[in-house]
N, C-alpha and C positions, 0 to 999 in steps of 0.2 A: 545301773543307776548312778547320777552324778549327785554328789554333796558338796554344797556350797556353805561357807560360814561368813554372814554379811553382819557388819555393825548393827547393833540393837540398843538402843538406850545409851545411857552414860558409860556403862562398863562391861556389857555383855555383847555375845554374838548369838544371832538366830541361826539354827541349823535347815537349811532349803534343801529338800530332796526332790529331785526331778529326774526325767529320763524315760519316763513310761514304764517303770516296773511294775510287776504284779503285787497282788495284794498280800503275798507271801514277803517278798521284798520290803513292802511299806512295814509290815509287821516286825521284820528284822531290825530295820532303821530306827523304829519307834523303841524297841528294847535296848538297842544300843546308845542311843540318846539317854534313855533313863537311867543307864548304868554309868554315865559321867557324874561324878561328885559336883553337887551345886548346879545341875541341871533342872530347870523348872519349864513349865508351859505358860507362854504369855496368853492371858485371858482374852486380849483383843485380836491377835493375830492367830492364835491357835498354834503357834510354831514353838518347838524346844528351843530353848535358849539357855546357855553356858557362860558364866563368867569368864572374864579375859584371861584369868590364872590357869584356868581350866582348858583353853583352847588346845593346847598340845596334846593333852590326854583324850580330849575329843575327837581330834584328827586321827589319832591312835586307834580310838574304838571303831571308826570306820574303815580301817586299812584291811586290805583283802580283795578279792576277785569280784565280789558282788557290787562294790561301791568304786567309783572314781571321783576322788577327793580333788577339789579346785584348790591351787594354792590361794592363799591370802596374799594380796597385794601389799608390798612394802610400805606404800603410803598410808594403807589401812592400818597395818601393825603400828606404824609411827604414831598415827593419829590417836589409836586406842590406848597407847602407852604412856601419853602424856598425863601427868598427874595433877590434880587441882587441890589435893587436901590441905595444904597450907593455908590457901586462899578462902576454901570452902570454911575453914574454922575460924578465920578472922572477917568474915563477910559481915555478920550482923553487927560486930562490935564496931567496926569501921563506919557502917552506916549510922549507927546510933551516935556516934561520937562526931562526924564531921558534917552529916546532913542537918542542916538547921532545921528545927520544928516548922518555922514559916515556910520553907521551900518544900518540906516533906508534905504540908498540909495542902500545899497546890498543886500536887501532882496526882495523878491517877492510878490506881492500883497497878495496873499493867506496866506504867511508867516507873513505878518503884522497884517492880519485879525486873525490869530491864537494867536498872542500876545493880540490883544486888547480882543479876546474873554477870554483868560486866566485872564486879567486885570479886566473884567467884572463879572468874578467868583472870585474874591479876591485872585487870584494867587493860587486856589486849584482845580488844573486841569490835567486831562489825554489827552495829545495829542498824539493821535493815527494815525498819517499820515503814510501813505506806505514809506517803505524804500527809502531813496534817495529824499525825499521831504523837507529835513532841519530841523528835529526835534531840533538838536542840535543848530542851530542858533536862533530859537525861544525861546528855554531856556535861551540862553545867553542874549538876549534882556530882558526877564523877570528878570534875576539876576541883568540887568543894571537898572531896574524899582525898584527892590528891595534892592539895594545896601545898603541903609542907615540901613537896618535891617541884615545886615550881621554881623557874618560869616555865610557862607553857607556851606551845606554838599552836596556835589555830589557824590552819590552812583552808582557805576559803575560794569561791569564784569572786571575781571582783565585785559583783552585785551584791553579795552577801556581808560586805565589811561592816557596815552600819548597823546591820540587823545583830551581827555577833556583839558589837560594842553596846548595843542596847540590851541584849540578853544577858551580859554580864553585869551590868548595871542593875538590871531588873531583878535577877534571879540571886546574883551573888553579893549585890551592894558593892561592887567593886569602884573605887574611886577612878575618875576619869584620867587622873595622873599616873594610875597603874597600868593604863593599857596604852599599848602602842598599835595605833591602826595605820598600816603602811600603805600608802597611795601611789608611790612612784619608786623608781630605782635609786633616787636621791635621798630616800627617807631612811637609809639604813642607821643613821645615828639615832633614830627615835628608839632602836632596839637595846640601846645602853641602858641598864637600869630597870628596865619594865618587868612587870610581873606577867602580863597576858600579852602576847605579840600576835596580832591579827595580821596575816600577809596573804594576800591572793596568789592563787596558783602561778599566774601569768608573771609573778615578778621572784618566784623561787631560784629559777636558774640564776638570773642577775644577783640576787642576794645570797646565793649559796655559801659564799666563804663564811659571811659573817653569822648565818645560821649554824654552820657547822661548828665554829668557834663557840657559841652559846652552850652547845652541848645539852639541847633539850631532854628532859627526863619524860616529860608528859607533852604528848602531841595529840591534838583532834585534827583529823581531815574530814572536813564536811564536803558533802556531794564526792565522796571517794571515788564514784565512778569516773571521775574526771582522769582517774589514774589507770583507766581499763587498758589504754594502748602501750603495751610495754616498750615499744621503740621510740616513744617520744623522750625529748630532753626532760620534760618536766616530770615525768613518770620515773627516768633514771636518776634525777634530782631527789626526788621525794622518798623513793623506797628506801633507801639507806637510812634517811633520818628516821623513819617509822622503825625500820629493823632496829637500830641501835638504842631507840628511846626504851625507857622502861614501861611506859604506859603509851599505848597506840590505839586511839579511839577513833574507829572509822565510820563514818555516818553515810547511808545512801538508802533512797528509797526504791531503788532499783537494783538488787543485788544480782541480775542477769543470769538467773537460775536457768533458764531456757537457751543461753550463750555462755556457758560456764568459763570459756577461756576469757572472757572478758573480767572474771573474778580472780584470776590467777595472780596478778600483780598484788591485788589487795591481801589475799590470803598469804601469800609469799612474805609480805610485809610484817604481817599480824603474828603468823606462826611459821618462821622460816625454817625451823627444825624437821617440819612436816611436810610443807610444799617448797621441795628442793630445787626441782627442775621442772621447766616448762613441758619439756618432751614427756616426762612420766606422768605429769598432769593430764596434757593434751592427749596422750595416746589411752588413757583410762576413761576420761570423762567427756571428750570433745570428738568423738567419732560422728560419722555420718552427715559431713557438711557437703558430700559431693567429691569427685575426683580432683576437682581444681580448687577445692576449699579447705586446706589443711587445718583442722582442728575447729571448724566452725560449726560443727553439730554438737550433740548431747548425747551422753551414752552413761549407763551406771548411775543414773540421777538419784536414785533412792539411795544408794551408798554414799554418794557425794553429799548429799543433803543430811544423811546421819551423821558423816563426821564432822562436817562444818558446825552442825548444830551442836555436838559435843564440845568442840574445841573453841569456837568465837562467834558464831553468829546466833542473834536474837532477831526473829522477824515476826511481827504482827501485822495482819491486814485489818482494815477498817471494819469488815463483816465479821470479824473474830472478837472485836472488843465493842461493838455497837452499843451493847447496854451500858458500857461505860461513859459513853460519850453523851455531850449535849448535842441537842438538833441541829444547832447552828453554833459555830465560833467565829469569832471575829478577830483579826490580828492587823498590827500595824505594821508594814515592811518598810524599813528606811532604807533609802537610797540617796546617793551622792553623786549629783551631776558634776562633769567636768566644768572647771574654771570659765574655759572658752565658751562653754553653752549658757553660762550664767550672765554674761555681759548685758543682754537686753533685759532681762529681769532686774539685773541691778539698776540700770538706767531708768526703769519706769518707777522702781520702789523710791529712788532719788527724787523723781517729779512729784511723787506723791506727798514725800515728806516735805518738800519745798513748797507744795501748794498748800498743805496744812499748816506750815508754819507762817505763811502769809497772812493767813485769817480770813481771806475774802474768796475762798474757793466756792463756786457753785457746786450745787450737787450733781448737776449733770456732769461737769468736769470731772468731779472725783469718781462718779461711776464709768465714765468714759475709761480712765487711767486703770481703775480695778479691773475692768473688762479687758483691756490691753494686757495686764498683768497675768490674767487667767490665760490668755492665749499664748502669752510669752512662756509662762510656765510649761504649758504643754510641748512647746518647742524644746526647751530646756531639758525636759525629762526623756524625751524620745529615745535617746541611745541608751539611759540606764535602765528604762523599762524594757527595752529589747533586750538588754544582757540579762535582766531577771527573767523575762519569758524563757530565754534560751535555758537559763539554769531549771526551770520548771519543767520545759519539755525534756532536757536530758535526766531529770530526777525522777520523772514518773511517766508511767503510759497512759495515765488516766486523761479523760476530757476535761475541758475548763472552759469557762464562760470569761471573756474580757470585755470590760465596759471602761467607755470613755466618753467623753464630751464634744471635743472638738474634732471637726473631719480631720485636721492634720495628724492627730494622734492615731485616729482609725486607719488612715491612710499609711502612716509609718509602721505602724504594727502589720498591717495586710501585706504591705511590701517585704516585710521582714520575715514573715510566714512563709510567702511565696518563694523568697530565695532560699529558705531552708527546706523547701518542699513538703511543708507542712499542710495538709489539706484543712480547708476552713471555710465556714460561711461567713457572710456578712449581712447585718441588717441595719439599716441608718435610716435617716429620714427621705434618702432617694429611693428606697427599695419599694417598689410596688406592692400594694396589700395582697394581690393576686398571687404575688411570689413568694409570700412570707410563709404560708402553709408548706409549700414544697420545701423551702430551705429549714425549716423547723423539722420536717419530717426526715431529711436527709441527715440532720445531725442526729437526731434521736435513734436512728437506725442503723445507719452505716457507721461501722467501727473504724473506718479509715480516716473519718473527719475528726480531727482532734479538738479544734477550737471554734468557738462562736465569739466573732468580733461584733461587737454590739453597741449601740447609741444606748446612751442612759436614758434619754428622753424618748427616743423612737421606739426602742426596743425593750425599754423598762417595765411593759406591762402586757398583759395579754397573751403572754408567749409560755409555752411549757416545755423546758429544757432541761428536764431532770435526768437525761444521760449524763450529765456533769455533775458533779459533787463539790466541785472547786469553782469559785467566782473571785475574779481578781479585777479590781478597779484601778485603772492607770490614772485617772483623775478622781477628784471628789466633786461632789454636787453641792451647789449652795442650799438646796432643799433637801432635807432629811428623807421626807417621803419618797422621793424620786430614788434614793439608795436603798431604802427598805423594799420598794417595788422591785427593783433590780436585783437584790438579792434572793428575792422570792421566785425569780425564774426557775431557780434550781430547788429551792426549799419549800415544796408545795406537793400535792398529792402525786404519788408515783414515785417518789424519792425513797429509795431504799437504804440510804447511806446518811450519814451525817452530812452537813454542808460546812465547808471552810471557805470564810470570806475573807480576803485579804486587801487592805487599803495600801497602795503604794506612796509613800510620803517621801518626797525629795525635799531634802533641807534646803533653806533659803529661798524656795519657791511660794508661791500663793497657798501650797498646802499648810505650811506654817500658820498662815493667818486665818483659813478656814478652820483649821484643826484647834487651833489656840483659842478661838473665839467661843468655841463649844466644850473647851476641856474641862470646865467646871460641871458640865452636864455629864461627864464620861467618869465612871467609877473605876476604870480601866479598860482593858480590850479582852474581848473574847467570850464574854457570857454568852449562853445559850439565849436566844430570844425569848422574852417574857419568863425567862427561869425554869423552863420545862427542860427535863433531862429524859434520857431513854430513846429507844429506837422507834417508838411510835410517833410519827409526825402528826399534827392536828389535822381535823377534816379540813377540806377545802372551804365550806361553808364558815367555820369559825376563824381560818385564816383570813378570809375575806372581811368578816367582821372586825377583826383586830386590826387589819390593814386600814380599813376606814375610817377607826378610831385614831389610829396613829397619825394618817394623814390630817384628820382634823385638827389633833392636838398639835402637829408640827406646822400648821398654817402661819405664816409670817405676819406681823404686825399689821394692822389694818392701814396700809400706805397705797397710795395709788399714783405713783409717778409717772409722768408722760413716757409711752415707750421709746425707747431708743430705736433709731434706724440702722444701730449696728447690725452686722449679721448675727452675731449671737446675742440674744436678748438678755439684758441684766435682770437677775430676779430680784425682787422688792428686798429680799433680806440683806441685799449688799450694802443698803444703807448702815445697817448695823455693823457689818464688816467694816466699812471705811471709817466710822468713828473710832475703831481700834487703832487707827493710824496717829491719832491725835497724842502728842507726847504731853499734853496738858491733861488727859484723862487720867483719873486715879484709878488703882486696881478694883476697887469697889464699883466705879461708874463702869469699868470695863465688863466685871460680872453681871452687873445688873443689866448692862445693854443686850446682854445674851440671854436673860433669864426667860425670855419669851420665845426661845427658838428651842423646841422639844425634841432632843435626841434619844434614841433607844437607849436604855441602860444597859451598861457593859460591865463585865467584870473580870479582873485579871486573873482570877482563880482558873479560868479554863483557858489560858494562853495556850497555843499551839504553834510552835515555831516550824 
């Protein structure tokens, strides 16, 4: 019979006996296990387990002709020998002293436990929670705990720079002057004297000398799966920074447990004394990929999961924490278009300002320019929207819905997905009604289809797309009811998860005007619709009744301007929007001008980044 000792929990090994021995051999094995000091039976697995310090004695107990004792791999022994006692003792005191009551009150219990887990691991951690479970807020809480050790370096995909600036300001009340948000290789001087440095992965190699000189002791690597390829210059530059820092906080929604070789660089950066060579890791955990695919498979997965859970990884899925989550969360994702993409937007805004200043503008001319600004904003956002979608696709294997208004935006995203070889469906105003059912059925049932590209107006109602639990708006609509209807393509009967809704807000575009005009109606971002919590969504009938009430409440003022012949018809509420351009308008008049636009009540307490 064979005897194997496998990691079990934080500091124990389970005794696994195999090989088809008879009943007498099993009895002998049981007696030998019972004779080891500290041995107990795990109630869940019914396996005998021994503490780490008793491993040598346990192996000796099974020595002899009756049993073939398998060696314990060196990587496992090193993993089980790492001690966290000092961090364990300091965890609660650090959390209580460093995490503000305001921040603590906004976190869910599982997020607090994620922060405590990281503290118990000395701030060297891989937070692998599924998308929408708040990895960013957990990282911010850790930055708060280690603020005395700052400056901190925050490595991000390009599309998430503004999201992180906003997160630091929202969660930690960091002054904008303390944040260096690097946008190009010429921004190196911004890193002088700053406390929180946000640097895109794409610029790390170019700025490496400056980053090395600053000797960061606290580093956050967001979307750390960007480091999965150990052969790239980016990974070669970032890994030593993480390894040398005192705190290394990696965030990823896809920890590649089914392709563990992609985890190696992250694990080696976080716990370098355990994960020492790629060959040792690959030979133990990455077998089975085929004769011409070295280390592309998966082997000894239970063992790997056990040691990384002990060492550095905390991972929760939505289904595991569903009772803690609101039924629907809304978030605002900040994007910054390149200056070259903003030229047309700036030109149209200048025309609007000039028109307003002249004081003789016609309502039709104002609306024409606002409509032009709306279309120009879609064009300006295209590249940064695609960049963000690439981050979403790389960071999660889940399906999502993408909504936009303009055909140009829908075309741009469709072309991007096709280029990336991502399978998707598309429903817009040109989609025949007879084809919609088949497209919906494909998205709902075929797991290879990742994205539904949808028109806010043409596909915002009447469709059930509950195979996705993430909804992303590339553009905002003038009419709140349209957005609510679109959100509810995923948030309806048949949805077994909570729904994450993301609004992509590009600074300097018409998004500022639309969002700003309703800002006094928003208490924050992310509250569950109608304040309901828990895993059970409301019935379809009650959702329809509430939707009808919202649409009624959200109806624009009773204005009946003549319809424009422009291809994208302007909603009547744009009269309110254009009034906000007036330099003579007071803050009170601006607030009053939007009081008749009813938007869903949102609450920052349930933000999920």
